[in-house]
C-alpha positions as CSV (number, residue, x, y, z in Angstrom):
1,X,86.3,86.4,126.3
2,X,83.2,83.9,125.9
3,X,82.9,82.3,122.6
4,X,79.6,80.9,121.8
5,X,79.3,78.1,119.1
6,X,75.4,77.9,117.2
7,X,74.7,74.5,116.4
8,X,73.6,73.8,112.6
9,X,70.2,72.9,112.4
10,X,69.5,69.4,110.1
11,X,66.6,69.1,108.1
12,X,64.6,66.3,109.8
13,X,64.3,63.5,107.0
14,X,60.5,62.9,107.5
15,X,59.9,66.6,106.8
16,X,62.6,66.7,104.1
17,X,61.0,63.8,102.4
18,X,57.3,65.6,102.5
19,X,58.9,69.0,100.6
20,X,60.4,67.0,98.0
21,X,57.4,64.4,96.8
22,X,54.9,68.1,97.3
23,X,57.4,70.0,94.7
24,X,57.8,66.1,92.8
25,X,53.8,66.6,92.2
26,X,53.5,69.8,91.7
27,X,56.1,69.8,89.2
28,X,55.2,66.5,87.7
29,X,51.2,68.0,87.7
30,X,52.7,71.1,85.3
31,X,54.2,68.6,83.0
32,X,51.2,66.1,82.9
33,X,47.7,68.5,83.3
34,X,45.9,65.8,83.3
35,X,47.2,64.0,86.5
36,X,46.0,67.3,88.3
37,X,42.2,66.6,86.4
38,X,43.4,62.3,88.1
39,X,44.2,63.7,91.5
40,X,40.7,65.4,92.2
41,X,38.6,62.2,90.6
42,X,41.2,60.4,93.6
43,X,40.5,62.9,96.0
44,X,36.6,63.0,95.9
45,X,36.7,58.9,95.9
46,X,38.3,58.7,98.9
47,X,36.2,61.5,100.8
48,X,33.2,59.5,100.0
49,X,34.7,56.3,101.0
50,X,35.3,57.7,104.4
51,X,32.4,59.5,105.0
52,X,30.1,56.8,104.4
53,X,33.2,54.9,106.9
54,X,32.1,57.6,110.1
55,X,28.7,57.5,108.7
56,X,29.1,54.2,110.1
57,X,30.6,55.4,113.5
58,X,33.4,52.4,113.0
59,X,37.4,53.3,113.2
60,X,37.8,50.6,109.9
61,X,34.9,49.3,107.8
62,X,35.4,45.8,106.6
63,X,37.5,46.4,104.1
64,X,40.6,47.2,106.6
65,X,40.7,51.2,105.5
66,X,42.4,52.1,108.9
67,X,44.2,56.1,107.1
68,X,43.3,59.2,107.2
69,X,42.6,61.6,104.7
70,X,45.7,63.7,105.3
71,X,47.9,60.4,104.6
72,X,46.0,60.0,102.0
73,X,46.2,63.3,99.9
74,X,50.1,63.5,100.3
75,X,50.7,59.4,99.4
76,X,52.4,58.9,96.2
77,X,54.6,56.8,94.9
78,X,57.3,57.3,91.6
79,X,58.9,55.3,88.7
80,X,61.9,56.8,87.5
81,X,64.0,54.2,84.8
82,X,68.0,54.2,85.3
83,X,69.8,53.3,83.1
84,X,73.5,52.8,84.6
85,X,74.9,51.4,88.2
86,X,76.0,54.9,88.3
87,X,72.8,57.1,88.6
88,X,71.6,54.1,90.4
89,X,74.2,54.9,93.5
90,X,73.8,59.4,93.3
91,X,69.8,58.2,93.3
92,X,70.2,55.4,96.5
93,X,72.2,58.9,98.0
94,X,69.6,61.0,97.3
95,X,66.3,59.2,99.0
96,X,69.0,58.7,101.5
97,X,68.6,61.8,102.6
98,X,65.3,61.7,102.2
99,X,64.4,58.6,104.8
100,X,64.3,56.4,101.8
101,X,65.8,52.9,101.3
102,X,65.8,50.3,98.9
103,X,63.8,47.4,100.0
104,X,62.2,44.6,97.5
105,X,63.8,43.0,94.6
106,X,61.7,43.0,91.4
107,X,62.9,41.0,88.3
108,X,61.1,42.4,85.2
109,X,62.7,40.1,82.5
110,X,60.1,37.4,83.7
111,X,57.4,40.3,81.5
112,X,59.5,40.7,78.7
113,X,61.3,43.9,80.0
114,X,64.9,44.5,80.4
115,X,65.6,45.7,83.9
116,X,65.1,44.6,86.8
117,X,63.8,47.0,90.4
118,X,63.8,47.7,93.7
119,X,61.7,50.3,95.8
120,X,63.0,53.4,98.2
121,X,60.5,54.0,100.7
122,X,60.9,54.6,104.6
123,X,61.5,51.7,106.8
124,X,60.7,53.0,109.7
125,X,56.6,53.0,110.7
126,X,56.4,55.7,112.3
127,X,58.1,57.9,109.3
128,X,55.6,56.1,106.6
129,X,53.0,57.7,108.9
130,X,54.6,60.9,108.7
131,X,55.5,60.9,104.9
132,X,54.7,56.6,102.8
133,X,57.2,58.6,99.9
134,X,57.9,55.6,97.4
135,X,59.8,55.5,94.5
136,X,59.6,52.0,92.2
137,X,63.4,52.1,90.6
138,X,64.6,50.4,87.6
139,X,67.6,49.6,86.3
140,X,68.4,48.2,82.4
141,X,69.8,45.3,82.5
142,X,71.8,45.5,79.1
143,X,73.0,41.4,78.8
144,X,68.9,40.7,78.6
145,X,68.7,43.0,75.6
146,X,69.3,40.8,71.8
147,X,70.6,42.9,69.7
148,X,74.3,44.0,70.0
149,X,73.8,46.8,68.1
150,X,71.0,48.0,70.5
151,X,72.8,47.1,73.2
152,X,76.0,49.5,71.6
153,X,73.8,52.2,71.2
154,X,72.3,52.4,74.2
155,X,75.5,51.9,76.6
156,X,77.1,54.9,74.3
157,X,73.9,56.9,75.1
158,X,74.2,56.3,78.6
159,X,77.8,56.0,79.1
160,X,78.0,60.3,77.2
161,X,74.9,61.8,79.5
162,X,74.7,62.9,83.0
163,X,71.6,64.1,84.1
164,X,73.4,64.6,88.2
165,X,74.2,68.7,88.0
166,X,77.7,69.3,89.9
167,X,75.8,71.1,92.4
168,X,73.4,68.2,93.6
169,X,77.2,66.0,93.6
170,X,78.3,68.4,96.2
171,X,75.4,68.8,98.6
172,X,75.5,65.4,98.8
173,X,79.2,65.0,99.6
174,X,79.0,67.7,102.2
175,X,75.9,65.6,104.2
176,X,77.5,62.6,104.0
177,X,80.5,64.3,105.5
178,X,78.3,64.9,108.3
179,X,76.6,61.9,109.0
180,X,73.9,61.7,106.4
181,X,72.0,65.1,107.7
182,X,71.6,68.1,105.5
183,X,72.0,71.4,106.4
184,X,68.3,72.9,107.0
185,X,69.4,76.3,104.8
186,X,70.8,73.7,101.7
187,X,67.6,72.0,101.8
188,X,65.8,74.3,99.0
189,X,68.5,73.8,96.6
190,X,68.8,70.6,97.6
191,X,65.3,69.8,96.5
192,X,65.5,72.1,93.2
193,X,68.7,70.4,92.2
194,X,67.3,66.5,93.0
195,X,64.0,66.8,91.0
196,X,65.7,68.3,87.7
197,X,66.9,64.9,87.4
198,X,63.3,64.1,87.5
199,X,62.3,66.7,85.2
200,X,61.6,66.3,81.7
201,X,63.8,67.3,79.1
202,X,61.9,67.5,75.7
203,X,65.2,68.2,73.6
204,X,66.8,64.2,73.3
205,X,70.1,63.5,74.1
206,X,70.3,61.0,71.3
207,X,69.6,61.4,67.1
208,X,66.3,60.9,65.8
209,X,68.1,57.6,64.5
210,X,69.3,56.5,67.1
211,X,65.8,56.5,69.0
212,X,64.2,54.9,66.4
213,X,66.7,52.3,66.3
214,X,66.3,51.9,70.1
215,X,62.5,52.4,69.5
216,X,62.0,49.8,67.4
217,X,64.0,47.2,69.5
218,X,61.8,47.6,72.8
219,X,60.5,51.2,73.5
220,X,61.4,51.4,76.7
221,X,64.7,50.5,76.1
222,X,64.7,54.0,73.9
223,X,62.8,55.6,76.9
224,X,65.4,55.2,78.9
225,X,68.8,55.8,77.1
226,X,67.7,58.7,74.9
227,X,66.9,61.3,76.9
228,X,68.3,63.6,79.1
229,X,66.7,62.6,82.3
230,X,65.5,60.0,84.4
231,X,62.2,61.3,83.7
232,X,59.4,60.8,86.1
233,X,57.2,58.3,84.2
234,X,54.2,58.2,86.7
235,X,53.8,59.6,90.2
236,X,50.5,57.6,91.7
237,X,48.1,58.8,94.2
238,X,46.3,56.2,96.4
239,X,43.0,55.5,96.5
240,X,40.2,53.4,98.5
241,X,38.3,52.3,95.8
242,X,39.9,51.5,92.3
243,X,36.2,50.5,91.1
244,X,35.3,53.7,91.1
245,X,38.1,55.9,90.5
246,X,38.4,53.4,87.1
247,X,34.7,54.1,86.6
248,X,34.9,58.3,87.2
249,X,38.0,58.7,84.3
250,X,36.4,56.6,81.8
251,X,33.2,59.4,82.2
252,X,35.7,61.8,82.1
253,X,37.6,60.5,78.7
254,X,40.4,59.4,80.0
255,X,41.2,56.7,77.9
256,X,42.4,54.4,80.9
257,X,43.0,50.7,80.6
258,X,40.6,47.8,80.4
259,X,41.9,45.4,83.1
260,X,42.8,46.3,86.9
261,X,46.2,44.7,87.4
262,X,46.4,42.6,91.0
263,X,44.2,40.8,93.0
264,X,40.6,41.1,91.9
265,X,37.6,43.0,94.2
266,X,37.1,41.2,97.4
267,X,35.8,42.3,101.2
268,X,39.2,42.2,102.0
269,X,41.4,44.0,100.0
270,X,45.1,41.9,99.5
271,X,48.6,43.5,98.0
272,X,48.0,45.7,95.6
273,X,45.8,47.1,92.4
274,X,46.6,49.3,90.0
275,X,45.6,50.5,87.3
276,X,46.7,54.0,84.6
277,X,45.2,56.3,81.6
278,X,47.4,55.6,78.8
279,X,50.7,57.4,78.1
280,X,50.2,60.5,76.5
281,X,52.2,61.5,72.9
282,X,55.2,64.3,74.3
283,X,56.4,66.8,71.8
284,X,60.1,65.6,71.3
285,X,63.6,67.3,69.3
286,X,65.7,65.4,68.2
287,X,68.9,66.1,65.7
288,X,69.7,65.0,62.6
289,X,73.5,63.9,63.7
290,X,75.5,63.0,65.8
291,X,77.5,66.0,65.7
292,X,75.0,68.5,66.1
293,X,75.3,69.8,68.9
294,X,72.1,70.3,71.4
295,X,73.3,72.2,74.2
296,X,72.8,76.1,73.9
297,X,70.4,77.9,71.8
298,X,69.1,76.0,68.7
299,X,66.3,77.4,66.6
300,X,63.6,74.9,66.1
301,X,64.1,74.4,62.5
302,X,67.5,72.7,63.3
303,X,66.4,69.8,64.9
304,X,63.7,66.5,64.4
305,X,60.6,67.4,65.4
306,X,59.2,64.1,66.7
307,X,57.1,62.7,69.6
308,X,57.5,59.8,72.0
309,X,55.3,58.2,74.8
310,X,55.8,57.3,78.4
311,X,54.1,59.2,81.0
312,X,50.7,58.4,82.2
313,X,48.2,58.3,85.0
314,X,48.3,55.6,87.2
315,X,46.4,54.8,90.2
316,X,46.9,52.5,92.9
317,X,44.3,50.5,95.4
318,X,46.1,48.9,98.5
319,X,45.3,46.1,101.0
320,X,46.9,44.1,103.6
321,X,50.8,42.7,103.3
322,X,50.2,38.5,102.3
323,X,52.6,36.2,104.2
324,X,55.3,34.3,102.7
325,X,51.8,31.8,102.5
326,X,49.8,33.9,100.8
327,X,52.1,35.2,98.0
328,X,52.7,31.9,97.5
329,X,49.0,31.4,97.2
330,X,48.4,34.3,95.3
331,X,51.0,33.5,92.5
332,X,49.4,30.0,91.9
333,X,46.2,31.5,91.7
334,X,47.5,34.7,89.8
335,X,49.4,32.2,87.0
336,X,46.1,30.0,87.2
337,X,44.3,32.7,86.1
338,X,46.3,34.0,83.3
339,X,46.0,31.0,81.7
340,X,42.6,30.3,82.1
341,X,41.7,33.8,80.7
342,X,44.3,34.0,77.5
343,X,42.0,35.4,74.2
344,X,39.0,36.2,76.1
345,X,37.7,39.4,76.8
346,X,38.4,42.2,79.2
347,X,34.7,41.0,81.3
348,X,35.8,37.6,80.7
349,X,38.8,37.9,82.5
350,X,37.6,39.6,85.2
351,X,35.1,37.3,85.9
352,X,37.4,34.6,85.3
353,X,40.1,36.2,87.1
354,X,37.7,36.4,90.0
355,X,35.8,32.4,90.3
356,X,39.8,31.3,90.7
357,X,40.7,33.8,93.9
358,X,37.6,32.3,95.5
359,X,39.8,30.2,97.0
360,X,42.1,32.8,98.5
361,X,40.5,32.8,101.7
362,X,38.0,36.2,102.7
363,X,37.4,37.1,105.9
364,X,40.1,38.9,108.2
365,X,39.7,36.5,111.0
366,X,40.6,33.4,108.5
367,X,43.3,35.0,107.0
368,X,44.9,35.9,110.0
369,X,44.0,32.3,111.6
370,X,45.5,30.6,108.4
371,X,48.3,33.2,108.3
372,X,48.2,34.6,104.8
373,X,48.8,37.9,106.3
374,X,50.3,39.8,108.4
375,X,48.8,42.1,110.9
376,X,49.8,44.6,113.4
377,X,48.4,44.1,117.1
378,X,47.4,46.8,119.1
379,X,46.0,47.0,123.0
380,X,42.5,47.9,122.1
381,X,41.5,49.1,126.4
382,X,43.5,48.5,129.6
383,X,43.5,45.5,131.5
384,X,44.2,44.3,134.8
385,X,44.2,41.3,136.3
386,X,43.7,39.0,133.8
387,X,43.4,35.0,134.4
388,X,43.9,33.1,131.4
389,X,44.6,29.4,130.6
390,X,45.8,28.7,127.4
391,X,43.7,25.1,127.7
392,X,40.9,27.3,126.7
393,X,42.6,28.6,123.3
394,X,45.1,30.1,122.3
395,X,46.0,33.3,124.9
396,X,46.5,35.7,121.9
397,X,42.8,35.1,120.7
398,X,41.2,34.9,123.9
399,X,42.5,38.5,124.1
400,X,41.2,39.3,120.9
401,X,38.3,37.9,121.4
402,X,37.4,39.9,125.1
403,X,38.2,43.4,122.9
404,X,41.4,43.7,124.5
405,X,43.6,42.9,121.6
406,X,42.9,44.4,118.2
407,X,44.6,42.5,115.0
408,X,45.3,45.1,111.9
409,X,46.3,44.2,108.6
410,X,49.4,45.7,107.6
411,X,49.5,48.0,104.8
412,X,51.4,46.4,101.4
413,X,53.5,48.9,101.7
414,X,55.7,47.6,98.0
415,X,54.9,46.7,94.7
416,X,54.1,43.4,92.1
417,X,56.5,42.5,89.1
418,X,53.4,41.2,86.9
419,X,51.1,44.5,87.2
420,X,53.9,46.6,86.8
421,X,54.8,44.8,84.1
422,X,50.9,44.6,82.8
423,X,51.3,48.5,83.3
424,X,54.4,49.2,81.7
425,X,53.3,46.9,78.8
426,X,50.2,48.6,78.1
427,X,51.8,51.6,77.8
428,X,54.4,50.1,74.9
429,X,53.7,50.5,71.0
430,X,55.6,47.4,70.2
431,X,54.1,43.8,68.9
432,X,57.7,41.8,69.3
433,X,59.1,43.7,72.7
434,X,59.3,40.4,74.6
435,X,61.1,38.1,71.9
436,X,64.0,41.3,72.2
437,X,65.3,40.0,75.7
438,X,66.3,37.3,77.2
439,X,64.9,35.9,79.9
440,X,68.2,35.0,82.3
441,X,66.8,35.1,85.4
442,X,66.9,37.7,88.8
443,X,69.7,39.0,89.4
444,X,69.7,40.5,93.5
445,X,73.0,40.3,94.1
446,X,73.5,42.2,90.7
447,X,71.2,44.8,91.7
448,X,72.8,45.0,95.1
449,X,76.1,45.2,93.5
450,X,75.1,48.3,91.3
451,X,73.8,50.8,94.3
452,X,76.9,49.3,96.5
453,X,74.4,48.7,99.2
454,X,71.8,45.1,100.4
455,X,68.5,45.6,99.2
456,X,66.2,44.6,102.6
457,X,63.8,41.6,102.4
458,X,60.1,42.1,102.1
459,X,59.0,38.7,104.5
460,X,61.4,39.7,106.7
461,X,60.6,43.7,107.2
462,X,56.2,43.1,107.6
463,X,57.4,39.8,110.1
464,X,60.1,42.4,112.1
465,X,56.9,44.4,112.3
466,X,54.0,42.2,113.3
467,X,56.8,40.6,116.1
468,X,57.3,43.9,117.4
469,X,53.9,44.7,117.5
470,X,53.2,41.2,119.7
471,X,56.8,42.2,122.3
472,X,54.8,45.5,123.0
473,X,51.2,44.3,123.6
474,X,52.7,41.6,126.0
475,X,55.1,44.3,127.7
476,X,51.6,46.0,128.5
477,X,49.7,43.1,129.3
478,X,52.4,40.8,131.3
479,X,52.7,37.9,128.6
480,X,55.9,36.9,127.0
481,X,56.3,36.7,123.8
482,X,56.3,32.7,123.8
483,X,52.7,32.9,125.6
484,X,51.2,35.5,123.2
485,X,53.3,33.6,119.6
486,X,50.1,32.6,117.7
487,X,50.7,29.0,116.7
488,X,50.2,29.9,112.7
489,X,53.9,31.9,112.8
């Protein structure tokens, strides 16, 4: 008797991530219809920019554009605010099934926000190219709250809530027994159950009085603690021209921010520029008191009708990843520009920022030679019988000048704490929020302990991508890494 065993079919993580991101986009579009209008503006702008680039018959223009419309059409980053280490650990398990892992630490207390964050995203270049879905994930730091009463109320609410279904937890357990692999026949239910943790719930978990107390203490605290889910507060598409999209948003009547966060517009864009339309008023129903049930059928008249502002439409433009030297320069110029533009108009502030940032070089070659950006080195054409002498300059530079090797700026795949805080603050309605938070400094170890895993270092990741590309070029051309290593690295 012959026994035939059929192997289980496991879901490809890149494919699953793409399906999950698409489902989340569809959900968010139904919850925030204005998001759909924003997507159309971004899509039209990107097509216009790429058509202009293609008309020049160049693979990329002076701004370093080297992405396809296919990647841009699906590229998104989400943002969620979690309340407890338990929630963070479960979210980490969800993202692992999607091929997303924590990288980068962000201390948001520097901007008066009682939380810190990391980004979950793919770490392999091939996976990023397949689908670069990212989720900026914050965790409440209750120890930073000045008010003991606000801390007690928020922790009590968070201790009682459970944003994850038993079905989802069972799927996670089963997948982890199989080495972190999810059976293909479980993918639809996994996506459905995971998305429920990110969906908007119109009935709050808090009483109206609790909500008012926490909102008065810090609006973001109310958003974290008072609801029955960790609702997505924005889902951000990537644009190739944020200035054009910003103008189109305002022409469409969207309540856009006055300023774009991040570095000013440049010939060679660096890091990340972000803006948004302001948070919308959304209907929420609250209990009168803690003894009132919110489960089952509750008539509208039995609850308090109110509203909440948290979810907004953000857009981003990504530039080159900067080295540690480049980041130190960026941070210094950012502090200087903030100091000079304090109390000025939005127009004057933009002029000041541009002037201050003139110190940051603005050609790709200068940026590379001064070790201000990371580059991925790629073989442009096959070359044999190369006879190069280091006496004529660095071999890598000779190869680049001969058009044998191309230095492509590595896209910054991550975030900026001041920019994130600037977006958050623009959507808050509070005059004293920064006074409610003590600034005890960064706590990377605390966030790692909360999720029970280590967080990858940003500089180490970009440096490794650059180094691998050098090794690959050297192997193809017959040079050692030492021979190709730039003197500025």
